[in-house]
C-alpha positions in Angstrom: 0.0 0.0 -0.1 1.6 3.4 -1.3 1.1 6.7 1.0 0.9 9.6 -0.9 0.3 13.3 0.1 -3.3 14.3 0.1 -2.7 16.5 -2.2 -1.7 14.7 -5.2 -5.0 12.7 -4.9 -7.7 15.2 -4.2 -8.4 19.2 -4.5 -8.5 20.9 -1.1 -10.0 24.5 -1.1 -11.9 26.7 1.3 -15.6 27.0 2.0 -17.6 29.9 0.9 -17.0 33.6 2.2 -20.2 35.9 3.0 -18.1 38.7 4.0 -15.5 41.2 2.6 -14.8 40.9 -0.9 -16.0 37.3 -0.2 -17.6 35.3 -3.2 -20.5 35.0 -1.2 -20.9 38.5 0.0 -23.2 39.5 -2.9 -27.1 39.2 -2.0 -29.0 37.8 -4.7 -32.1 35.4 -5.1 -30.0 32.1 -5.6 -30.5 30.5 -2.3 -28.3 27.8 -1.0 -27.7 25.5 1.6 -25.1 26.4 3.9 -22.6 24.2 6.1 -21.0 25.2 9.0 -19.0 23.6 11.8 -22.0 23.6 14.0 -24.1 21.6 11.5 -21.1 18.3 11.7 -21.7 16.0 14.9 -20.9 12.4 14.9 -18.7 13.0 11.8 -22.0 13.2 9.7 -23.9 16.8 8.6 -26.8 17.0 10.1 -28.5 18.3 6.9 -32.0 19.2 8.7 -30.1 21.8 10.7 -28.3 23.9 8.4 -29.0 27.5 7.6 -30.1 29.0 4.2 -28.8 32.2 2.4 -29.5 34.0 -1.1 -26.5 34.8 -2.9 -25.9 36.1 -6.3 -25.2 33.3 -8.6 -22.3 33.5 -10.9 -19.1 31.4 -11.5 -17.4 32.3 -8.3 -20.1 31.0 -6.1 -20.8 28.1 -8.2 -17.8 26.7 -7.9 -18.6 26.2 -4.3 -21.0 24.0 -5.3 -20.5 21.1 -2.7 -20.8 17.4 -4.9 -21.5 13.8 -3.2 -18.4 12.5 -1.4 -16.7 15.4 -0.7 -15.3 15.6 2.6 -15.4 18.6 4.8 -12.8 19.4 7.4 -12.7 22.2 9.9 -10.6 24.7 9.0 -10.8 27.4 11.8 -12.7 25.7 15.2 -12.0 24.4 19.0 -11.9 20.8 17.6 -11.4 18.6 14.6 -14.7 17.6 12.7 -14.6 15.5 9.3 -18.0 14.7 7.4 -18.8 13.4 4.4 -21.1 15.2 2.0 -24.3 12.8 1.5 -25.1 11.8 -1.5 -28.4 13.6 -1.6 -27.0 16.9 -1.3 -28.5 19.7 -3.7 -27.4 23.4 -3.9 -25.3 22.9 -0.8 -21.9 25.0 0.1 -20.0 25.1 3.2 -18.8 28.1 5.1 -15.4 29.6 5.1 -14.3 27.4 8.5 -14.3 24.5 6.7 -12.2 23.0 3.8 -13.4 20.6 1.0 -12.0 18.0 0.0 -12.8 17.0 -3.4 -11.7 13.5 -5.8 -13.0 12.6 -9.0 -13.7 9.3 -7.6 -16.1 8.6 -4.8 -14.7 5.6 -3.7 -11.7 7.9 -2.9 -13.9 10.4 -1.0 -15.5 7.5 1.0 -12.2 6.5 2.2 -10.6 9.7 2.7 -13.8 10.5 5.2 -13.0 7.4 6.7 -9.4 7.7 7.2 -9.6 11.5 8.1 -12.1 10.7 10.8 -10.6 7.3 12.5 -8.4 8.0 15.5 -5.1 7.8 13.6 -6.7 10.4 10.7 -8.2 12.9 13.6 -4.4 13.2 15.2 -2.9 13.9 12.2 -4.7 16.7 11.6 -4.9 18.1 15.7 -1.0 17.8 14.6 -1.3 19.9 11.9 -3.8 22.9 13.2 -2.1 26.1 14.5 -3.5 27.3 17.9 -4.4 30.4 18.7 -6.2 32.3 21.8 -9.3 30.8 20.5 -9.5 28.8 17.7 -7.2 26.0 15.9 -6.9 26.5 12.1 -5.9 24.6 9.2 -4.8 26.0 5.6 -5.8 24.3 2.5 -2.0 24.1 1.9 -1.3 22.5 5.0 -3.6 19.9 4.7 -2.3 18.9 1.2 0.6 18.2 2.6 -1.0 15.4 4.7 0.3 11.6 4.0 -2.6 9.5 3.7 -2.3 5.8 2.9 -3.7 4.5 0.0 -5.3 1.1 -0.8 -5.2 -0.4 -4.4 -8.3 0.6 -6.4 -10.1 -3.0 -5.7 -9.5 -2.5 -2.4 -10.6 1.0 -2.0 -14.0 -0.5 -4.1 -14.4 -2.7 -1.3 -13.8 -0.4 1.8 -16.1 2.4 -0.4 -19.0 -0.6 0.1 -18.0 -1.3 3.4 -18.7 2.5 4.4 -21.7 2.2 2.4 -23.0 -0.5 4.2 -22.1 0.7 7.6 -23.7 4.1 7.0 -26.9 2.6 6.1 -26.5 0.0 9.2 -26.1 3.6 11.5 -29.2 5.4 10.1 -31.2 2.2 10.9 -29.9 1.8 14.0 -30.7 5.6 14.5 -33.9 5.3 13.7 -34.9 2.3 15.4 -33.5 4.0 18.7 -35.6 7.0 17.6 -38.5 5.1 17.5 -38.1 2.9 20.7 -37.3 6.5 22.9 -40.5 7.9 21.6 -42.3 4.7 21.9 -41.3 4.6 25.5 -41.9 8.4 26.6 -45.4 8.1 25.0 -46.5 4.8 27.2 -45.1 6.2 30.4 -46.6 9.5 29.5 -50.2 7.5 28.8 -49.7 5.7 32.2 -49.2 8.8 34.1 -52.7 10.7 32.6 -54.9 7.2 32.9 -53.7 7.0 36.7 -54.0 10.6 37.4 -57.3 10.2 35.5 -58.4 7.7 38.1 -57.6 9.2 41.1 -59.5 12.0 40.3 -56.8 14.4 39.5 -58.4 15.5 35.8 -62.1 16.8 35.2 
């Protein structure tokens, strides 16, 4: 297995800036979902929580559109966060506190997410970040120098399949846990209300 520079296998850029002379500073009628570090939890994008902005649609803003299987890495944060842009992503951009890692191969995107969000990958990212009084920062140029173990293509495909299967299992388990939680809560509340009614506490 070869070890490569991340910048040799993926393009790394900073997210959309909406202030000053940034590409997204001019208001317009083009509505986009704006992903920030706070929208990343458990190494996943909480799509339902992202904010929306209206900007001018032009070449500068269009180039920031995220693609499925892009990888997001915090560029300015109090801790390292990594997330994979889901296949369902549409008209979304990352804000300027995030770096976007893009490969032409979706299988590679899935693998890079797994590597960067692993204990080993996260430790390497932390070692590259520059601390300040309030935030740690990581530039696109610095991230490009990160050395990444690169599987051969057949194994890369198998890893991508494993990532997809594990995400499906994660989603199913999360949904099942939510259903159990809601069922138990509603059962207990219904029981309490019924008991209150029998004791004459309710009209």
